[in-house]
N, C-alpha and C positions, 0 to 999 in steps of 0.2 A: 504494499499499500504505500502510495507517495505521499509526501507532505501536504501537497495541495488537496488530496482527497481527505486526509486527516483534518486539515483546517476547515474544510467544507462540512464535514460530519460535525465538528465542534460547533460551528456557526449555526447549523440546523438545530442541534441539541439546545443550544443557548436560546434561541428564539422560541423553541417549543417551551422551555422553562418559563420564559416571560409571559407566555399566554396561558399557562396552566391555571393560574388564579382567575381567569375570566369565565371559566366554565363551573356550573353547579349542577349536581346530579338532580334529576327531576324529583325523586322521592326522598330528598334529604329531610332531615328533622327540623332544621330551621334555616330560614333564608335571610341573610342580611340583618339579623337581629329581630325579625318578625316571625310570625308563626309559619312553619314549613307547610308543604303541600299535604303531607300526611295528616297534619292537624286540621287543615281546611277541609280535606275530603272526609275526615271522620265526623265533621260537623254537618253532614248531609243526611237528612232523614229520607229514606226511600218509602214513599207512600204505597199503601196496598194497591195492586194493579187491578183496575176494574174490568172484570171479564165475566161472561155468563157462567153461572154456577153449573157444575156437572159436566163441563165440556173439556176437551182436551187442552183447549187454550187456557182454561182456568189452571190446570196443572203447570203448563208452560210459564204462565205469568207468575206463579209462585217460584218456579225455578229461576226466572230471570231476576226477581226481587231478592231471593236469597243469594244468588251470585253477586249481585251488585252490593248488598249489604256486606258480604264477606270481602269484596274487592275494595270497598271504601274504608272499611274499619280495620282490615287485616285480620279479622277473627276476634279482635278485642271488643271492648265495650265502646259504644258511640259516645262522642263528646256531647257537649251541649249543642242543641240543634240551632244552626244559623240559617239552613237551606232546606227546602223541601223539594223532592224530585218527583214529578208526576210523569207517569208513562202510559201510553196507549198502545196496545199490540193488535195486529191483524195478521192471521196465518193463512197460508195457502198451500195446496198440494198439486203438483202437476205430473202427469205421467210423461216420462222421457222415452222409455222403450217399451213397446207393447209387443207381446208374442203374437205373430200372425196366425198361428194355428189355433190358439185358445182366446184370443182377444183380451188376455189378462196382462196387466202391466208387469214388467220385469224390473224396471228401474224407475223411481220416482224422485222428484225433488220436493223437499219440504222447505217452506220459506216463512220467515217472520219479517214483518215491517213494523218498526217501532217509531213513534213520535214522542219526544220527551221535552219536558219543561223544567228548568231549575228556577225556584222562586226563593227570594230572600224572605225569611220568616218575618222579620222585623217591619219591613216596608211593604211587603206584598208585591214587589216589583219583580218581573220576569227578567232574569239576567242571562239566561241561555235557552234558546229554542233550537231544537234540532231533530233531525230524522236519520234513521239508520236501517239497514236491512241485512239479511243474510239468506243464503240459499244452500242447503246441504242435500246431498243425495243418499239414497239408501235402496238396497235390493230387496226384491220380493221373490223368494224362491218359488218352486212349483207348488201346485195345489196341495200336495201331500204335506207341506210344511206351513200351514197357514198361520201358526202362531209366531213363527219366526218373522213373518212380515210385520205383525203388530210390535214385536220387540224392536225390529229395525226401525219403525216409525218412532218408537219412544226414544231410542238412542239418538235419532236424527233431531227430535225435538230438544233433547238435552244438549247436544252439540250446538244447535242454533241458539238456545238461551244462553250458553256460555259466550258465544260470539257476540251476541247483542249486548251482553253486560260489559264485555271487554271494550266494545266500541263506545259505549256510553261512558265508561269510566275514563277512557283515554280522552274524550272530548271534555270531560269535566276537569281532568288534569291540565289540559290545555288552557282551559278558562282560568283555573286557579293560578297558573303560572304566568300567562301572558295578559290575563285581564280581558281577553276578547273572545 
């Protein structure tokens, strides 16, 4: 290695060291003397999701809410409530591949569309409005294995609920970090 390459490497390392203090991890515990994003996110109350009782969407709504509560609080207790998160869900199922002999679907997509609003509890002001969606696929094997199709749908619902919760959590983290 020549002296010129060694000097260039030292200059790059020096510049990287100067900029190291400019970055802050997203989920740090405190940010510049104020409350960190973890504290802000744990102050969000996830309101019960209004879905028709006794439907598959009712169970999925509970899954989305439970996932969000866990994602926002980290499994610990919630802090004092400063925000309320309202969510509306809509689910859909589409056949992707249909067996030409039996006219039964072999592969289906399950989708959830979610509309959410973050409201400041003290003022009642809507601070974040957003929408997100997900589509997941699942197999429906032959007629002999009819219960596996139901279990495939349930697994697809759980995966979709997790994706929706992650999308909403990421958007809230963006709001609490950037303020927009």
